[in-house]
C-alpha positions as CSV (number, residue, x, y, z in Angstrom):
1,M,-55.1,52.0,9.8
2,T,-55.8,49.5,12.5
3,L,-53.1,47.3,14.0
4,T,-54.4,44.2,12.3
5,K,-54.3,45.8,8.9
6,K,-50.8,47.1,9.6
7,V,-49.6,43.6,10.6
8,I,-51.2,42.1,7.5
9,S,-49.6,44.8,5.3
10,V,-46.1,44.2,6.8
11,M,-46.5,40.4,6.5
12,G,-47.3,40.9,2.8
13,E,-44.3,43.1,2.3
14,Y,-42.1,40.5,4.0
15,Q,-43.4,37.7,1.8
16,E,-42.7,39.8,-1.3
17,V,-39.1,40.5,-0.2
18,Q,-38.6,36.8,0.7
19,T,-39.9,35.7,-2.7
20,K,-37.6,38.2,-4.5
21,D,-34.7,37.0,-2.4
22,K,-35.4,33.4,-3.3
23,D,-35.6,34.2,-7.0
24,K,-32.4,36.1,-6.8
25,D,-30.7,33.1,-5.1
26,K,-32.0,30.8,-7.8
27,D,-30.7,33.1,-10.5
28,T,-27.3,33.2,-8.8
29,V,-27.1,29.4,-8.5
30,A,-28.2,28.9,-12.1
31,R,-25.5,31.5,-13.3
32,Q,-22.8,29.7,-11.2
33,F,-23.8,26.3,-12.6
34,K,-23.6,27.7,-16.1
35,I,-20.1,29.0,-15.4
36,V,-19.0,25.7,-14.0
37,K,-20.7,23.7,-16.8
38,P,-21.3,25.9,-19.8
39,D,-23.0,23.2,-21.8
40,A,-25.6,22.4,-19.1
41,T,-29.1,21.8,-20.3
42,A,-32.1,23.4,-18.9
43,E,-33.0,20.2,-17.2
44,E,-29.6,19.9,-15.5
45,V,-29.9,23.5,-14.2
46,Q,-33.4,22.8,-12.9
47,E,-32.1,19.6,-11.1
48,V,-29.5,21.7,-9.4
49,L,-32.1,24.3,-8.4
50,D,-34.4,21.7,-7.1
51,G,-31.7,19.9,-5.2
52,G,-30.5,23.0,-3.4
53,G,-27.3,23.5,-5.4
54,N,-25.9,26.2,-3.0
55,S,-22.3,24.9,-3.2
56,V,-21.8,24.7,-7.0
57,F,-18.4,26.4,-7.0
58,T,-17.2,24.6,-3.8
59,D,-18.2,21.2,-5.2
60,Q,-16.4,21.9,-8.5
61,V,-13.2,23.1,-6.7
62,L,-13.1,20.0,-4.5
63,S,-13.9,17.6,-7.3
64,T,-11.1,19.0,-9.6
65,G,-8.4,19.2,-6.9
66,H,-7.9,22.9,-7.2
67,A,-8.3,23.4,-3.5
68,A,-4.5,23.2,-2.9
69,D,-3.9,25.7,-5.7
70,I,-6.3,28.2,-4.1
71,Q,-4.8,27.7,-0.7
72,D,-1.3,28.4,-2.1
73,K,-2.5,31.5,-3.8
74,H,-4.2,32.7,-0.6
75,K,-0.9,32.2,1.3
76,D,1.0,34.1,-1.4
77,I,-1.5,37.0,-1.2
78,T,-1.2,37.0,2.6
79,K,2.6,37.1,2.4
80,L,2.4,39.9,-0.2
81,K,0.1,41.9,2.1
82,T,2.5,41.4,5.0
83,S,5.4,42.6,2.9
84,I,3.6,45.7,1.7
85,T,2.6,46.5,5.3
86,E,6.2,46.1,6.5
87,L,7.5,48.2,3.6
88,H,5.0,51.0,4.4
89,R,6.1,50.8,8.1
90,V,9.8,51.0,7.1
91,R,9.1,53.9,4.7
92,A,7.2,55.8,7.5
93,D,10.1,55.1,10.0
94,C,12.7,56.4,7.5
95,S,10.6,59.5,6.8
96,C,10.3,60.2,10.5
97,S,14.0,59.8,11.1
98,C,14.9,62.1,8.2
99,S,12.5,64.8,9.2
100,S,13.8,64.9,12.7
101,C,17.5,65.2,11.8
102,S,19.6,67.2,9.4
103,S,21.3,64.4,7.6
104,C,19.9,61.5,5.5
105,C,19.5,58.2,7.2
106,C,20.9,56.4,4.1
107,C,24.0,58.4,3.1
108,S,24.5,60.9,5.9
109,S,24.5,63.9,3.5
110,S,22.3,66.9,4.0
111,C,18.6,65.9,3.6
112,S,17.9,68.8,1.4
113,S,20.5,67.8,-1.2
114,C,20.2,64.0,-0.9
115,S,18.9,62.0,-3.8
116,C,19.8,58.5,-2.7
117,C,16.4,57.7,-1.3
118,C,12.8,58.8,-1.5
119,C,12.4,59.7,2.2
120,C,14.1,63.2,2.0
């Protein structure tokens, strides 16, 4: 195969992939628009597709005032993640201190007979 034919072949493959990607994006935007507006007509969906419509969800969130709710939930999730990480660190520290001594870090009894915590 000559270099010219190879370049033409690769360009054809590229165009096919690009076309499939555009079709996939259009399907995604149409699906999102149908989620945001379930009673949308085919004409309305086509208008969104023709107009770009890449921010269907974002526009809906901003227009309905749910942005503050989403930000609050994000902060709550971040706090929860931090708490879980801290809890894991404390658990690991407790486990390390119990394994390096002969008495429980919680009640000072023998680690082998302790049942007051889960680190022994």
